C-alpha positions in Angstrom: 121.6 16.3 -14.8 124.0 17.9 -12.5 125.8 20.3 -15.0 128.8 20.3 -12.3 130.0 18.3 -9.1 130.5 18.9 -5.3 134.2 19.0 -5.7 134.6 21.5 -8.1 132.0 23.5 -6.6 133.8 23.4 -2.9 137.3 24.1 -4.8 135.4 27.1 -6.2 134.3 28.2 -2.7 137.8 27.6 -1.0 135.6 25.1 1.4 137.3 22.0 2.9 135.5 19.4 5.3 131.7 17.9 4.6 129.7 20.3 6.8 128.3 21.9 3.9 128.0 18.9 1.6 124.3 18.3 1.4 123.8 22.4 1.0 125.8 22.6 -1.9 124.8 19.4 -3.1 120.8 20.5 -3.3 122.1 24.2 -4.8 123.8 21.7 -7.6 120.9 20.2 -8.4 118.4 23.3 -8.2 120.5 25.8 -10.5 121.5 22.9 -13.0 117.9 22.4 -13.5 117.2 26.3 -13.7 119.8 26.4 -16.3 118.6 23.3 -18.3 115.2 25.5 -18.5 117.3 28.7 -19.1 118.9 27.0 -22.3 115.4 25.4 -23.4 117.5 22.1 -24.9 118.1 18.9 -23.4 121.7 18.8 -21.3 122.1 14.9 -21.1 122.7 12.7 -23.9 120.4 10.0 -24.2 118.2 8.7 -26.7 114.6 10.5 -27.1 111.3 10.1 -28.3 109.5 13.6 -28.4 106.7 15.2 -30.0 106.4 18.7 -30.9 103.9 20.9 -31.8 103.8 22.1 -35.5 102.4 25.6 -36.6 100.7 26.4 -39.8 103.0 26.3 -42.5 106.1 25.6 -40.6 108.3 23.4 -42.5 111.3 23.6 -39.9 111.7 21.5 -36.3 114.0 22.3 -33.8 115.1 19.5 -31.7 115.7 20.3 -28.0 118.4 17.6 -27.4 121.6 18.5 -29.9 123.9 17.9 -31.2 122.3 15.1 -32.5 123.9 11.6 -33.2 124.0 10.2 -36.6 123.7 6.5 -35.2 121.5 5.2 -34.4 119.9 7.2 -37.5 117.2 9.8 -36.2 113.4 8.8 -37.3 110.8 11.6 -38.0 106.9 11.1 -38.2 104.4 13.5 -38.7 100.4 12.5 -38.7 97.7 14.5 -38.1 96.0 11.5 -35.3 99.3 11.2 -33.6 98.9 7.9 -33.4 102.9 7.3 -35.2 102.2 3.6 -36.7 103.3 4.7 -40.2 106.8 4.3 -42.1 109.8 7.1 -40.8 110.0 10.1 -42.8 112.4 9.0 -45.8 115.6 10.4 -45.2 115.6 12.6 -48.8 112.7 14.6 -47.7 114.2 17.1 -44.9 118.2 18.6 -44.5 119.2 17.8 -40.6 121.7 19.5 -39.4 123.3 17.3 -36.4 124.9 20.2 -34.8 121.7 22.9 -34.2 119.3 20.0 -34.1 117.5 21.6 -37.3 115.0 19.6 -39.5 113.8 21.6 -42.5 111.5 19.7 -44.8 111.8 21.0 -48.2 110.5 18.3 -49.7 107.6 17.3 -47.4 105.2 19.1 -45.9 104.5 18.1 -42.2 100.7 18.0 -40.6 100.0 21.2 -38.4 98.6 21.4 -34.9 99.8 20.2 -31.2 102.0 16.9 -30.7 101.4 16.3 -34.6 105.6 15.8 -34.8 107.2 12.8 -33.4 111.2 12.6 -33.3 113.2 9.4 -32.4 116.9 10.5 -31.6 120.1 10.2 -29.6 121.2 13.9 -28.5 122.2 16.1 -25.9 125.2 18.0 -24.4 127.3 15.4 -22.8 126.7 11.9 -21.2 127.9 13.1 -17.8 128.7 15.9 -16.0 132.5 15.3 -15.2 133.4 11.6 -16.2 136.2 10.8 -18.9 136.7 8.2 -20.7 139.8 7.6 -22.5 142.5 4.9 -23.9 145.5 4.2 -21.8 148.5 2.5 -22.2 152.0 2.0 -20.5 152.9 1.8 -17.1 152.9 -0.9 -14.3 151.7 0.4 -11.0 148.1 0.3 -10.5 146.0 3.3 -9.2 143.9 3.5 -6.3 140.6 4.8 -6.8 139.7 7.8 -5.7 143.9 8.9 -5.7 144.0 12.2 -7.5 145.4 11.9 -11.3 146.9 14.5 -13.1 147.9 15.1 -16.5 151.3 16.1 -17.8 150.8 18.6 -20.4 147.5 19.8 -19.7 148.1 20.2 -16.0 144.4 19.4 -15.2 143.5 17.1 -12.2 141.0 14.9 -11.6 140.2 11.2 -9.6 140.9 7.8 -10.6 137.4 5.6 -10.9 138.3 2.3 -12.9 140.7 1.0 -15.8 139.9 -2.1 -17.7 140.3 -3.6 -21.1 142.6 -0.7 -21.6 140.5 2.0 -20.8 140.8 4.3 -18.2 137.6 6.5 -16.5 138.2 9.4 -14.3 136.1 11.9 -12.8 137.9 15.5 -14.4 138.0 18.1 -11.0 140.0 20.8 -12.8 141.3 21.8 -16.0 141.0 20.1 -19.5 142.6 16.9 -19.9 144.2 16.4 -23.8 145.6 13.3 -25.8 148.9 12.7 -25.0 149.0 13.2 -21.6 151.0 11.3 -19.0 148.8 10.5 -16.2 150.1 10.3 -12.5 149.0 9.3 -9.5 149.3 11.3 -6.9 149.8 8.3 -4.0 150.4 5.4 -6.3 153.1 6.9 -8.3 151.1 4.7 -11.3 151.6 6.5 -14.9 149.5 5.9 -18.0 149.3 7.6 -21.3 145.9 8.9 -22.5 146.3 7.9 -26.2 142.4 8.9 -26.9 139.3 10.2 -25.3 136.3 8.6 -26.1 133.7 10.1 -23.4 134.1 13.9 -23.1 132.4 15.1 -20.0 130.4 18.7 -20.3 132.9 20.1 -18.0 135.8 19.6 -20.7 133.0 19.9 -23.4 131.4 22.8 -22.6 133.0 24.2 -19.7 131.1 27.4 -20.2 128.2 25.8 -19.0 129.5 24.0 -16.0 131.5 27.1 -14.8 128.1 29.1 -14.7 126.7 26.5 -12.9 129.3 26.3 -10.5 129.0 30.7 -10.1 125.3 30.5 -9.6 125.8 28.0 -6.6 128.8 29.8 -5.1 126.4 32.7 -5.5 123.7 31.2 -3.6 125.8 29.9 -0.8 127.3 33.4 -0.3 123.8 34.8 0.1 121.8 32.2 1.8 121.4 34.4 4.9 120.4 36.9 2.9 118.2 35.4 -0.1 115.6 37.3 -1.7 116.4 40.6 0.5 117.7 43.6 -0.8 117.9 47.2 1.1 118.3 50.8 0.2 119.5 53.1 2.1 117.8 56.9 3.0 118.6 59.7 5.2 117.0 58.3 8.7 117.3 54.5 7.7 117.1 51.9 5.2 114.6 49.6 4.0 114.9 46.0 2.8 112.5 44.4 0.3 112.5 41.2 -1.3 114.2 40.5 -4.9 113.3 38.2 -7.6 114.8 35.1 -7.6 116.4 33.9 -10.5 120.0 33.6 -12.4 122.3 36.2 -11.9 123.4 38.6 -15.0 126.8 37.0 -15.0 125.6 33.6 -15.3 123.1 34.3 -17.8 125.7 36.5 -19.9 127.8 33.1 -19.9 124.9 31.1 -21.0 124.1 33.3 -24.0 125.7 31.1 -26.6 123.9 28.1 -25.6 120.7 29.0 -25.6 118.3 27.1 -28.0 117.3 29.8 -30.8 114.1 28.9 -32.8 114.6 30.6 -35.9 113.9 29.9 -39.7 116.7 28.2 -42.2 
């Protein structure tokens, strides 16, 4: 899952036109994967079936997709044969921390070994990078697909995608929309009251992660002609040499609170 959008990156870099779109899109894809690998956790919120290795005497499993949704109810199985055909472990046998993705088995002994634990659950940070869905009411005019929509209280802006059954869908380009915003279309003049937010995108729920991706992409774009090269100046000249590729320190610091931590309960 991409962690930001082309529109947001171009806004950060103050780029207009489409000449650099393919290059920036490639950067967004590659750096989103790099950041997710650095975090050690799943960003996309979806239904998952995963297996985990359980070390000797271990009684805690840390899921990679969290926060975990309570519905549908997660299912866990422990099987040293790795067949997982039996009944799920009863929920009274463990404590599940939905926010941290920690499953603590205080009343059940897990089978140890590689891939002996199965987890079926729904979890992850967000369904999309920038798509917001919410309840909308009021107004008679119709938005135009793709037009800029701004929030009266939040100052946030985005683009109109669709509206049906009292639900409006936008892509978020700047800021954080709020319940109570009057959403005004820049070209149509249409307005709606945002009465609820039913689907919060990554750029609103975890703006630091989206910004980290944007900063990393911006760095790569600005350094594209000197990628991997550094130089040391000394008396009589300078020497260029290859530098390691990876996330820049600023991005790594921004991501610290979101890195998956595996500890005892």
